[in-house]
PASEBA-1860 file (N, C-alpha, C; in nm, 3 decimals):
! residues 63
1> MSLSTVCF> 0.706/0.107/0.163/0.566/0.093/0.168/0.500/0.231/0.186 ~ 0.404/0.295/0.070/0.340/0.388/0.102/0.242/0.420/0.192 ~ 0.220/0.530/0.211/0.102/0.538/0.322/-0.020/0.518/0.260 ~ -0.053/0.550/0.160/-0.194/0.514/0.052/-0.198/0.347/0.045 ~ -0.083/0.292/0.066/-0.084/0.132/0.042/-0.151/0.057/0.184 ~ -0.093/0.116/0.296/-0.156/0.110/0.431/-0.268/0.142/0.449 ~ -0.321/0.275/0.390/-0.460/0.325/0.425/-0.567/0.220/0.338 ~ -0.520/0.168/0.218/-0.601/0.081/0.143/-0.626/-0.045/0.213
9> WVRRGWLK> -0.543/-0.101/0.282/-0.541/-0.229/0.354/-0.632/-0.199/0.461 ~ -0.607/-0.075/0.533/-0.710/-0.029/0.669/-0.862/-0.041/0.620 ~ -0.885/0.031/0.502/-0.994/0.060/0.466/-1.064/-0.071/0.407 ~ -0.990/-0.166/0.365/-1.041/-0.305/0.295/-1.076/-0.378/0.426 ~ -1.058/-0.348/0.538/-1.052/-0.443/0.666/-0.955/-0.553/0.697 ~ -0.845/-0.541/0.586/-0.726/-0.633/0.619/-0.629/-0.630/0.723 ~ -0.644/-0.495/0.768/-0.557/-0.461/0.888/-0.622/-0.364/0.973 ~ -0.626/-0.386/1.083/-0.690/-0.330/1.193/-0.601/-0.189/1.233
17> ATKRSAKH> -0.674/-0.072/1.241/-0.583/0.043/1.307/-0.695/0.116/1.360 ~ -0.639/0.203/1.434/-0.744/0.342/1.491/-0.673/0.451/1.387 ~ -0.784/0.567/1.378/-0.757/0.651/1.282/-0.715/0.772/1.383 ~ -0.555/0.817/1.372/-0.538/0.915/1.483/-0.558/1.069/1.455 ~ -0.553/1.085/1.298/-0.610/1.204/1.245/-0.641/1.185/1.117 ~ -0.626/1.309/1.026/-0.705/1.279/0.915/-0.610/1.192/0.782 ~ -0.492/1.207/0.822/-0.381/1.123/0.734/-0.325/1.001/0.807 ~ -0.346/1.016/0.918/-0.258/0.891/0.991/-0.342/0.790/1.073
25> YQVRTWHL> -0.303/0.670/1.088/-0.346/0.562/1.162/-0.233/0.520/1.256 ~ -0.304/0.450/1.329/-0.224/0.390/1.436/-0.246/0.222/1.431 ~ -0.115/0.126/1.398/-0.138/0.012/1.369/-0.092/-0.068/1.494 ~ -0.147/-0.137/1.580/-0.115/-0.226/1.665/-0.006/-0.317/1.648 ~ 0.085/-0.340/1.717/0.196/-0.434/1.710/0.139/-0.572/1.664 ~ 0.039/-0.619/1.750/-0.019/-0.728/1.741/-0.114/-0.749/1.605 ~ -0.153/-0.638/1.578/-0.266/-0.656/1.430/-0.167/-0.668/1.318 ~ -0.044/-0.586/1.356/0.049/-0.587/1.230/0.105/-0.740/1.201
33> KQFLSNPP> 0.129/-0.807/1.343/0.204/-0.940/1.334/0.102/-1.024/1.286 ~ -0.027/-1.012/1.297/-0.146/-1.094/1.259/-0.158/-1.091/1.112 ~ -0.148/-0.944/1.051/-0.180/-0.921/0.907/-0.055/-1.010/0.836 ~ 0.065/-0.978/0.906/0.188/-1.046/0.819/0.190/-1.171/0.824 ~ 0.133/-1.230/0.912/0.155/-1.390/0.935/0.041/-1.462/0.837 ~ -0.071/-1.375/0.803/-0.165/-1.446/0.759/-0.230/-1.323/0.635 ~ -0.157/-1.294/0.553/-0.232/-1.196/0.456/-0.305/-1.232/0.370 ~ -0.388/-1.166/0.295/-0.475/-1.212/0.187/-0.364/-1.255/0.070
41> QHLKKRIA> -0.416/-1.365/0.008/-0.357/-1.465/-0.095/-0.274/-1.377/-0.201 ~ -0.348/-1.292/-0.244/-0.260/-1.216/-0.338/-0.162/-1.101/-0.309 ~ -0.147/-1.081/-0.177/-0.062/-0.988/-0.115/0.063/-1.072/-0.064 ~ 0.071/-1.215/-0.045/0.175/-1.274/-0.004/0.323/-1.245/-0.065 ~ 0.312/-1.226/-0.203/0.436/-1.240/-0.269/0.492/-1.075/-0.242 ~ 0.403/-0.984/-0.227/0.429/-0.845/-0.213/0.492/-0.832/-0.072 ~ 0.414/-0.893/0.028/0.463/-0.901/0.142/0.605/-0.969/0.176 ~ 0.629/-1.063/0.100/0.766/-1.157/0.124/0.874/-1.068/0.053
49> SLDKEAIN> 0.851/-0.997/-0.028/0.961/-0.923/-0.108/1.008/-0.798/-0.006 ~ 0.910/-0.765/0.109/0.945/-0.645/0.196/1.087/-0.665/0.274 ~ 1.159/-0.563/0.325/1.310/-0.572/0.379/1.252/-0.639/0.544 ~ 1.340/-0.757/0.519/1.312/-0.831/0.666/1.342/-0.750/0.811 ~ 1.448/-0.661/0.767/1.484/-0.585/0.895/1.391/-0.453/0.938 ~ 1.345/-0.437/0.832/1.227/-0.313/0.838/1.118/-0.407/0.897 ~ 1.080/-0.488/0.876/0.951/-0.575/0.938/0.995/-0.606/1.081 ~ 1.108/-0.664/1.115/1.125/-0.680/1.260/1.157/-0.556/1.358
57> YLLGGRA> 1.173/-0.444/1.257/1.191/-0.311/1.342/1.051/-0.263/1.394 ~ 0.952/-0.269/1.291/0.831/-0.263/1.306/0.770/-0.328/1.404 ~ 0.800/-0.459/1.425/0.757/-0.552/1.504/0.774/-0.551/1.654 ~ 0.879/-0.438/1.685/0.975/-0.437/1.813/1.091/-0.493/1.841 ~ 1.102/-0.561/1.713/1.258/-0.650/1.733/1.380/-0.542/1.712 ~ 1.488/-0.557/1.743/1.593/-0.495/1.735/1.684/-0.507/1.599 ~ 1.703/-0.385/1.546/1.765/-0.383/1.394/1.889/-0.380/1.399
END
């Protein structure tokens, strides 16, 4: 997933994050869990197609 996609989600208010610098956001684990468990309707298929191991790693699970 590209950085511009995540930045777009943050700017739309779908994903909560703090801006760490001009180009980087810090997304908290619980905000990411909340977003992935209840995404906007039109993004459900796209999120479902993401690699499950990568999502588990981002959420703090062991890969």
